C-alpha positions in Angstrom: 4.4 -3.8 -31.8 3.4 -0.3 -32.8 -0.2 -1.3 -33.2 -0.2 -3.0 -29.8 1.4 0.0 -27.8 -1.2 2.3 -29.6 -3.9 0.1 -28.3 -2.6 0.2 -24.8 -2.1 4.0 -24.9 -5.6 4.5 -26.3 -6.9 2.3 -23.5 -5.2 3.9 -20.7 -6.2 7.3 -22.1 -9.9 6.3 -22.1 -9.6 4.5 -18.6 -8.1 7.6 -16.9 -10.3 10.0 -18.4 -13.7 8.1 -18.2 -14.4 9.2 -14.6 -14.7 12.8 -13.3 -12.3 13.9 -10.9 -13.0 14.2 -7.3 -11.4 15.7 -4.5 -9.2 14.5 -1.7 -11.8 16.1 0.7 -14.4 13.6 -1.0 -12.1 10.7 -0.3 -11.6 11.9 3.2 -15.3 12.4 4.2 -16.0 8.9 2.6 -13.8 7.2 5.3 -16.0 6.0 8.0 -14.9 6.0 11.8 -16.1 3.1 13.5 -15.7 3.5 17.5 -14.7 0.5 19.7 -13.5 -1.6 16.9 -11.7 -4.2 16.9 -11.8 -3.5 20.9 -12.5 -0.6 23.1 -11.0 2.5 22.7 -10.0 2.4 19.3 -11.5 4.4 16.5 -11.3 2.1 13.1 -10.8 4.2 10.0 -13.0 2.0 7.6 -12.2 2.6 3.7 -14.8 0.1 2.6 -17.2 2.8 1.6 -14.1 4.1 -0.9 -14.6 0.4 -2.8 -18.1 0.8 -3.2 -17.8 4.0 -5.4 -15.9 3.4 -8.6 -15.2 7.2 -9.0 -13.7 7.3 -5.6 -11.9 4.2 -6.1 -10.2 5.1 -9.1 -9.1 8.6 -7.8 -7.5 6.9 -4.5 -5.5 4.7 -6.8 -4.4 7.4 -8.9 -3.5 9.4 -5.9 -1.6 6.7 -4.5 0.4 6.3 -7.8 1.2 9.6 -8.3 4.1 10.4 -6.0 5.7 7.3 -7.4 5.2 7.5 -11.2 8.7 8.5 -11.6 10.3 6.4 -8.8 11.1 3.4 -11.0 8.7 0.8 -9.3 9.2 -2.7 -10.3 7.1 -4.1 -7.6 4.4 -3.4 -5.2 4.4 -5.0 -1.9 0.9 -5.1 -0.5 0.5 -5.7 3.4 -2.2 -8.5 4.2 -5.0 -8.2 4.0 -6.3 -4.7 3.2 -3.2 -3.8 1.4 -4.3 -6.0 -1.2 -7.3 -4.1 -1.9 -5.7 -0.8 -3.3 -2.4 -2.5 -3.9 -3.1 -4.7 -6.6 -4.7 -1.9 -8.7 -1.7 0.3 -7.6 0.8 -2.1 -9.1 -1.1 -2.0 -12.5 -1.2 1.6 -12.3 2.6 1.6 -11.9 3.1 -1.2 -14.5 4.7 -3.1 -11.7 4.2 -6.8 -10.4 2.6 -7.3 -7.0 4.1 -9.1 -4.0 1.6 -10.2 -1.1 3.2 -10.0 2.3 1.3 -12.1 4.5 1.1 -13.3 8.2 3.1 -16.5 9.3 2.1 -19.7 7.4 0.0 -18.3 4.7 2.3 -18.7 2.0 2.6 -22.0 0.3 6.4 -21.8 -0.9 9.8 -21.1 0.7 9.5 -17.5 2.3 11.8 -15.1 4.3 10.1 -13.8 7.2 10.6 -11.2 9.7 9.5 -10.7 13.5 8.4 -7.5 15.0 7.2 -6.4 18.5 3.6 -5.4 19.0 2.6 -3.6 22.2 1.7 -6.8 23.9 3.7 -9.9 22.3 5.1 -10.3 18.7 4.2 -10.9 15.2 5.8 -11.8 11.7 5.3 -11.1 8.4 6.5 -13.6 5.3 7.4 -13.3 1.9 8.3 -15.9 -1.1 11.9 -16.0 -1.5 11.6 -15.7 -5.2 9.5 -12.3 -4.9 12.2 -10.2 -5.1 15.1 -10.1 -7.6 18.5 -8.3 -8.0 17.6 -4.8 -9.2 13.8 -4.5 -8.1 12.8 -1.4 -6.6 10.0 -2.2 -4.1 7.2 0.3 -2.9 5.5 -1.2 0.1 1.6 -0.4 0.3 -0.8 -0.7 3.4 -4.1 0.6 3.6 -3.4 2.6 6.7 -0.3 3.2 8.8 -1.1 3.5 12.5 2.1 2.4 14.7 3.9 1.7 11.9 5.5 -1.8 13.2 4.3 -4.0 10.0 5.5 -1.5 7.5 8.8 -1.4 9.1 9.0 -5.1 9.3 8.1 -5.4 5.6 11.0 -2.9 4.7 13.4 -5.2 6.7 12.0 -8.2 4.8 12.4 -6.5 1.4 16.0 -5.6 2.2 16.8 -9.2 3.5 15.6 -10.5 0.2 18.0 -8.1 -1.8 15.5 -5.3 -2.8 15.7 -1.8 -2.8 13.1 0.2 -1.3 11.2 2.9 -3.6 9.2 4.0 -0.7 6.1 3.6 1.3 2.5 4.2 0.1 -0.7 4.5 2.6 -4.3 5.5 2.0 -4.6 6.8 5.4 -2.1 7.9 7.8 -3.2 8.3 11.6 -1.0 11.1 12.8 -1.5 10.8 16.1 0.1 7.5 16.5 3.3 8.7 14.9 3.7 5.5 13.0 6.1 7.1 10.3 8.7 7.6 13.1 9.3 3.8 12.8 10.0 3.6 9.3 13.2 4.4 7.5 14.0 8.2 8.1 15.1 8.5 4.2 12.2 6.7 2.7 9.6 8.5 0.4 6.0 8.2 2.3 2.8 8.8 0.4 -0.2 9.2 2.5 -3.2 10.4 0.7 -5.4 11.1 3.6 -4.1 12.0 7.1 -6.3 12.2 10.3 -5.3 13.5 13.7 -8.2 11.8 15.8 
């Protein structure tokens, strides 16, 4: 037992110190703005350049984890689909399980679902019924918070399943869309990068 814990500590120490530190500014500069995607008038924030660089990627995961290391997180709920990209390594970093939050009809087993309004129409998110157990503290993760509708619906889904909300984690927050105003006012919100345009 002690030998196993010692090996785990050495592995974590080596992993955490095997890449040089980079600045938040470097992460910010790596996010690519794509005009008129997916439709005219939208300036899409593309985080895939961070995925191409192992140093930036590792730094992003550590920055996402930092505000929640002492929050007692037992599971990370990643919002489909880009929330899986950083959500899975974030869960590993926090020694937590991972819950995929998916659009309607994508999960194979019995689910809870939560509908929410869009500017035009409605959408819904689903989660397996056995994903949350009593005592779970769930950190909700998405790559970008824009209008906040999907993250807010996910929080309601977690509550419906009996989970406790540990907070919200985002790599990018688009300040000009005021998405955090739709989230629970007393919840911790941890964006790494913020854009005002």
